[in-house]
N, C-alpha and C positions, 0 to 999 in steps of 0.2 A: 362716677356717675352722680350727678347732681340728683336733688328733689323731685323737680318736674320731669327729671327725662324715669326716673321711677314710678311716677303717677302715672304719665304716657303709658310705659311698657309696656300695660296688659292689650289697651286699645291697638298699639301697630302690634303686638304681635297679632294678633287677633283678626288685623287688617293687611296685613303680608303671607299668613295662614290659612287664610279661608276658607281656601279652595280644598286645602288637606283636613281642618278642621270636617268639613262636610266628609268629605271623602267616608272620611274616618266611621263619621254617623252613620252613613248608609250602610258602609260592609263590616263592622269588626263584630266580631263574635261575643270579645267583651263589653258587661252593658255597663260596668263601672268606665272605662275610659270611655263610648260611646256618651253616658249622663256631663263626666269633662267637659267634653266637644261642646255637647250641647249645652253646659252652663255659662261657658268661656262664651260663645256664642250671645248667648242670649244676655250676659251680664257686660258685654263688652261691646259685642255688635252691634251694625248699627241697625233699625227699626227694618228695613228690609231685609234683612238678615233671618231676624227673626221672624217676619210672613213665609218666608221661603222655608224655613225650620220647619213651620204649622206644616207647609202644605207636606214636606215629603217624610213628615213623622202620621200623616194619616193616610198617604201612599200607602207607607210598611206598613202600617196596622191593615190596611184593606190588604194587602197578599201576606200578611202571617191568617187572618184570618180566613184566605183563601187553601189557604196552605192545610188548615188543621182540617 
């Protein structure tokens, strides 16, 4: 694997597995795993991903407040 391929690897992975990462953030019970997925999307995802994640996080916060 070339240096260029290694450098592009995180962006490629996030682009190809975006939906899976979002599903893990939405449904996982493991906060550490959710944080890793969120960090990958924020660091290596496209800007619209960040905006969508912020909306999802706000929605989840609202749901948690209702449950408490």
